[in-house]
N, CA and C of each residue as an Amber inpcrd file, in Angstrom:
protein
   201
 -44.5460000 -38.8040000  19.3620000 -43.8360000 -38.1960000  20.7280000
 -42.9360000 -37.1950000  20.1610000 -42.8240000 -36.0800000  21.2300000
 -41.9670000 -35.1740000  21.2330000 -40.8120000 -35.1490000  21.6280000
 -39.6590000 -34.8290000  20.3860000 -38.2240000 -35.1210000  21.2420000
 -37.6180000 -33.9600000  21.4480000 -36.9040000 -33.5070000  22.5170000
 -35.8920000 -32.6140000  22.8330000 -34.8120000 -32.9520000  22.2750000
 -34.0010000 -31.5320000  22.6340000 -32.5830000 -31.4870000  22.3630000
 -31.5600000 -32.9080000  22.9720000 -32.4620000 -33.1210000  23.9910000
 -31.5200000 -34.5060000  25.0060000 -31.9600000 -35.5600000  24.2550000
 -33.1310000 -36.0190000  23.8870000 -33.0610000 -36.8280000  23.0780000
 -32.6660000 -37.0370000  21.9710000 -32.1250000 -36.2650000  21.3050000
 -31.6350000 -36.1720000  19.7860000 -30.2080000 -36.4090000  20.4320000
 -29.2870000 -35.5790000  21.3690000 -27.8860000 -35.6550000  21.2940000
 -27.3690000 -37.5620000  21.9760000 -28.5980000 -38.1670000  23.3380000
 -27.9140000 -39.1440000  23.6970000 -29.1030000 -39.4110000  23.7610000
 -28.8000000 -41.1200000  23.6260000 -30.2100000 -42.3710000  23.9510000
 -30.5870000 -42.2940000  25.2440000 -31.2400000 -43.6320000  26.0430000
 -31.5580000 -43.7550000  27.0030000 -30.1010000 -44.7290000  27.9340000
 -29.5660000 -45.4140000  27.4390000 -28.5070000 -45.8900000  27.8250000
 -27.0470000 -44.7550000  28.0180000 -27.1270000 -43.6960000  27.2330000
 -25.7910000 -43.1140000  27.4420000 -26.0980000 -42.3370000  28.5810000
 -27.7080000 -41.7840000  28.7540000 -28.1180000 -41.1960000  30.1640000
 -27.8720000 -41.6720000  31.1970000 -28.2150000 -42.9550000  31.1420000
 -27.9070000 -43.9940000  32.5830000 -26.3390000 -44.0540000  33.0070000
 -25.4420000 -43.6890000  31.8520000 -24.0940000 -44.2240000  31.7940000
 -23.6160000 -43.1120000  32.4990000 -24.3810000 -41.8590000  31.9770000
 -23.8490000 -40.3540000  32.6430000 -24.1520000 -40.3100000  33.9480000
 -25.1670000 -40.8080000  34.2860000 -25.7330000 -40.1250000  35.4990000
 -25.4420000 -41.5530000  36.5950000 -24.4580000 -42.8200000  35.8360000
 -23.7320000 -43.6260000  37.2200000 -22.3620000 -43.0530000  37.1760000
 -21.8010000 -42.3540000  35.8910000 -20.7730000 -41.8090000  36.0840000
 -20.9330000 -40.2390000  37.3790000 -21.9170000 -39.7910000  37.3800000
 -21.8660000 -39.1020000  38.0350000 -22.0880000 -39.0290000  39.6780000
 -22.9590000 -40.0540000  39.6900000 -23.1260000 -40.7020000  40.9400000
 -21.9050000 -41.2260000  41.5440000 -20.9810000 -41.9630000  40.7720000
 -19.5310000 -42.5110000  41.2740000 -18.6750000 -41.2750000  41.6890000
 -18.9830000 -40.0390000  41.0640000 -18.0540000 -39.1260000  41.0140000
 -18.3870000 -38.2560000  42.5670000 -19.4690000 -37.8530000  42.4350000
 -19.9770000 -37.1070000  43.7210000 -20.8860000 -37.8420000  44.8280000
 -21.2750000 -38.6100000  44.6200000 -21.6380000 -39.8010000  45.7500000
 -22.8430000 -39.5400000  45.9740000 -24.1200000 -40.3110000  46.5470000
 -25.1170000 -40.3790000  46.8360000 -25.7020000 -39.0520000  47.3370000
 -24.7150000 -38.7700000  48.5950000 -25.1740000 -37.2220000  49.4390000
 -25.0010000 -36.0470000  48.9240000 -24.0470000 -36.0970000  47.9090000
 -24.1640000 -34.9140000  47.1160000 -24.9410000 -34.7920000  46.0750000
 -25.7040000 -35.8630000  45.4100000 -26.7180000 -35.6190000  44.2060000
 -28.0330000 -34.7260000  43.9750000 -28.4230000 -34.6620000  45.8080000
 -29.6900000 -33.6960000  46.0860000 -29.0780000 -32.6390000  45.4130000
 -28.2420000 -32.2310000  46.2720000 -27.3110000 -30.9740000  46.4240000
 -27.4010000 -30.4890000  44.7330000 -26.8160000 -31.1110000  44.1120000
 -25.9470000 -31.0660000  42.7890000 -26.9810000 -30.6320000  42.1900000
 -27.9720000 -31.4270000  42.2770000 -29.5130000 -30.9920000  41.4600000
 -30.2230000 -30.0850000  41.7690000 -30.1520000 -29.5630000  43.1020000
 -30.7010000 -28.1510000  43.3530000 -30.2120000 -26.9760000  42.8780000
 -28.6250000 -27.0690000  42.4390000 -27.8090000 -25.7070000  42.1400000
 -28.2840000 -25.9520000  40.7460000 -28.3370000 -27.1560000  40.0550000
 -28.8440000 -27.1950000  38.6820000 -30.2940000 -26.3360000  38.4090000
 -30.8550000 -26.8270000  39.2150000 -32.3270000 -26.1880000  39.0710000
 -32.2020000 -25.0040000  39.2660000 -31.9310000 -24.3790000  40.3390000
 -31.7060000 -22.8930000  40.8350000 -30.9190000 -21.9710000  38.8920000
 -29.9890000 -23.0480000  38.4450000 -28.8630000 -22.2320000  37.1700000
 -30.0380000 -22.0040000  36.3530000 -30.8870000 -23.2320000  36.3540000
 -31.8820000 -23.4660000  35.2130000 -32.9900000 -21.8820000  35.0450000
 -33.0050000 -22.1030000  36.1820000 -34.1620000 -20.8960000  36.5000000
 -33.3360000 -19.2700000  36.5610000 -32.4640000 -19.0540000  37.3500000
 -32.0450000 -18.0690000  36.3060000 -31.5990000 -17.6870000  35.3390000
 -31.0510000 -18.5690000  34.5900000 -31.1810000 -18.5300000  33.1780000
 -32.3870000 -18.4370000  31.9210000 -33.2430000 -18.6140000  32.5790000
 -34.5480000 -18.7990000  31.8130000 -34.9570000 -17.1870000  32.1940000
 -34.9680000 -16.9700000  33.5520000 -35.2480000 -15.4950000  33.7900000
 -34.5550000 -14.4620000  33.0490000 -33.2810000 -14.3480000  32.9360000
 -32.5400000 -13.7300000  32.4000000 -32.7270000 -13.9180000  31.2300000
 -32.6660000 -14.8920000  30.1840000 -33.2830000 -14.5850000  28.9400000
 -34.5940000 -13.7530000  28.8390000 -35.5250000 -14.4190000  29.5040000
 -37.1150000 -13.9480000  29.4090000 -37.0980000 -12.2820000  29.4750000
 -35.6910000 -11.6250000  30.4390000 -35.6070000 -10.4390000  30.4510000
 -34.7060000  -9.8530000  29.2190000 -34.1820000 -10.6670000  28.8480000
 -33.5440000  -9.7600000  27.4390000 -34.6300000 -10.1150000  26.2080000
 -35.1690000 -10.9720000  26.1900000 -36.6350000 -10.8820000  25.1720000
 -37.4500000 -10.2450000  25.5810000 -37.6060000  -9.5350000  26.6220000
 -38.6380000  -8.8680000  26.9010000 -38.6520000  -6.8830000  26.7590000
 -36.8720000  -6.7350000  26.7370000 -36.3490000  -5.4200000  26.2480000
 -36.2840000  -5.3920000  24.7110000 -35.7430000  -6.9390000  24.0580000
 -35.9440000  -6.4970000  23.1130000 -37.1260000  -6.2120000  22.3860000
 -38.3630000  -6.5130000  22.6470000 -39.4520000  -6.3210000  22.7100000
 -40.0780000  -4.9470000  22.3660000 -39.8210000  -4.3770000  23.7560000
 -40.1210000  -3.2240000  24.5180000 -39.0850000  -2.3550000  23.2730000
 -37.8670000  -2.5650000  23.0520000 -37.2940000  -1.2590000  22.0940000
 -38.2310000  -1.4130000  20.5740000 -38.2910000  -2.7350000  20.2540000
 -38.7650000  -2.6770000  18.7100000 -40.4780000  -2.1050000  18.8590000
 -41.1790000  -2.4150000  20.1950000 -42.3940000  -1.2190000  19.7200000
 -42.0360000  -0.0880000  19.9730000 -41.0650000   0.5380000  20.9030000
 -40.8780000   1.7430000  21.0820000 -40.3350000   2.7150000  19.6370000
 -39.7320000   1.7970000  18.7700000 -39.0650000   2.2330000  17.1900000
 -40.2550000   2.5040000  16.7310000 -41.1590000   1.3510000  16.8550000
 -42.5960000   1.1230000  16.0010000 -43.3460000   2.3400000  16.4030000
 -43.3310000   2.5410000  17.2690000 -44.2530000   4.0400000  17.9310000
 -44.0220000   5.3440000  17.2830000 -42.1820000   5.1250000  16.8450000
 -41.7980000   6.6850000  16.5550000 -42.0460000   6.6630000  15.1830000
 -42.3570000   5.7620000  14.6480000 -42.4310000   5.6900000  13.2220000
 -43.9420000   5.7840000  12.9140000
């Protein structure tokens, strides 16, 4: 079984408790909007990280081409 950082940091009961607290704080109507915003933020972060990685690889390959 593959474990992610979430599995290492929290058990299932802890995640359930966090979800319950979020549900109580924001209400059931806000949860889909909150999840959608979190998904968009995650997608943008991944795109930014990929762009930085691509720029570093391009810079490294241009340095290799000069040598």
